[in-house]
RODO-2510 file (C-alpha; in nm, 4 decimals, decimal comma):
residues 73
     n   res          X          Y          Z
     1     m    -1,8837     0,9481    -7,5827
     2     p    -2,2648     0,9570    -7,6304
     3     k    -2,4005     1,2208    -7,8627
     4     v    -2,6943     1,4482    -7,7757
     5     t    -2,9426     1,4227    -8,0603
     6     r    -3,2355     1,6310    -7,9332
     7     p    -3,2528     2,0046    -8,0015
     8     r    -3,1324     2,2467    -7,7362
     9     n    -3,3982     2,3811    -7,4988
    10     e    -3,5310     2,7244    -7,5813
    11     k    -3,5091     3,0030    -7,3242
    12     g    -3,7824     2,9533    -7,0615
    13     e    -3,8229     2,5767    -7,1175
    14     f    -3,7656     2,3320    -6,8317
    15     l    -3,6299     1,9770    -6,8272
    16     v    -3,8930     1,8712    -6,5721
    17     d    -4,2617     1,9513    -6,5202
    18     y    -4,2764     2,1719    -6,2100
    19     e    -4,6528     2,2195    -6,2360
    20     e    -4,7556     1,8532    -6,1895
    21     k    -4,7647     1,7527    -5,8207
    22     v    -4,7045     1,3797    -5,7874
    23     f    -4,7396     1,3698    -5,4078
    24     e    -4,9887     1,5590    -5,1970
    25     d    -4,8628     1,8517    -4,9919
    26     v    -4,8642     1,7192    -4,6351
    27     k    -4,8765     1,9784    -4,3578
    28     a    -4,8130     1,9148    -3,9900
    29     e    -5,0879     1,9297    -3,7327
    30     p    -5,0337     2,1806    -3,4496
    31     g    -4,7775     2,0447    -3,2023
    32     e    -4,6413     1,7690    -3,4294
    33     k    -4,2662     1,7125    -3,4287
    34     a    -4,0191     1,5420    -3,6610
    35     l    -3,6897     1,3663    -3,5872
    36     v    -3,4018     1,3951    -3,8327
    37     t    -3,1199     1,1498    -3,7622
    38     f    -2,7579     1,2088    -3,8641
    39     h    -2,5348     0,9042    -3,8921
    40     t    -2,2115     1,0316    -4,0357
    41     v    -1,8393     1,0515    -3,9763
    42     a    -1,5949     1,3394    -4,0035
    43     f    -1,5180     1,4563    -4,3581
    44     e    -1,8393     1,3024    -4,4916
    45     g    -2,0295     1,6285    -4,5018
    46     s    -2,2550     1,5635    -4,8006
    47     i    -2,5007     1,3422    -4,6115
    48     g    -2,5054     1,5888    -4,3244
    49     f    -2,5926     1,8657    -4,5693
    50     v    -2,8806     1,6579    -4,7081
    51     n    -3,0100     1,6044    -4,3538
    52     l    -2,9938     1,9788    -4,2860
    53     l    -3,1917     2,0444    -4,6034
    54     q    -3,4487     1,7874    -4,4913
    55     a    -3,4793     1,9584    -4,1522
    56     t    -3,5241     2,2957    -4,3246
    57     r    -3,7999     2,1506    -4,5418
    58     l    -3,9710     2,0018    -4,2366
    59     r    -3,9492     2,3376    -4,0625
    60     r    -4,1289     2,4999    -4,3562
    61     k    -4,4030     2,2380    -4,3199
    62     a    -4,4681     2,3737    -3,9684
    63     t    -4,3171     2,0839    -3,7735
    64     r    -4,0612     2,1252    -3,4983
    65     p    -3,7672     1,9152    -3,6223
    66     r    -3,5124     1,7807    -3,3750
    67     s    -3,1742     1,6415    -3,4716
    68     c    -3,0083     1,3297    -3,3356
    69     c    -2,6404     1,2979    -3,4292
    70     t    -2,4801     0,9531    -3,4166
    71     a    -2,1447     0,8319    -3,5449
    72     p    -1,9398     0,5141    -3,5284
    73     a    -1,7117     0,5041    -3,2263
***
């Protein structure tokens, strides 16, 4: 089992830098739409949940996301 050798974080410290933006904040132009595709099977809900989170994020960026659900026959 690996051993943690660094000191414990103090209260209020973060493991990542939330202030530095690596990618620009892209906003949608009026009327733009986004397509989120679902390719999943029953009982494989984790990827579907990720796609729903992606659609929620796109909605906050002012796009009109549409979903397309596909699955193996």
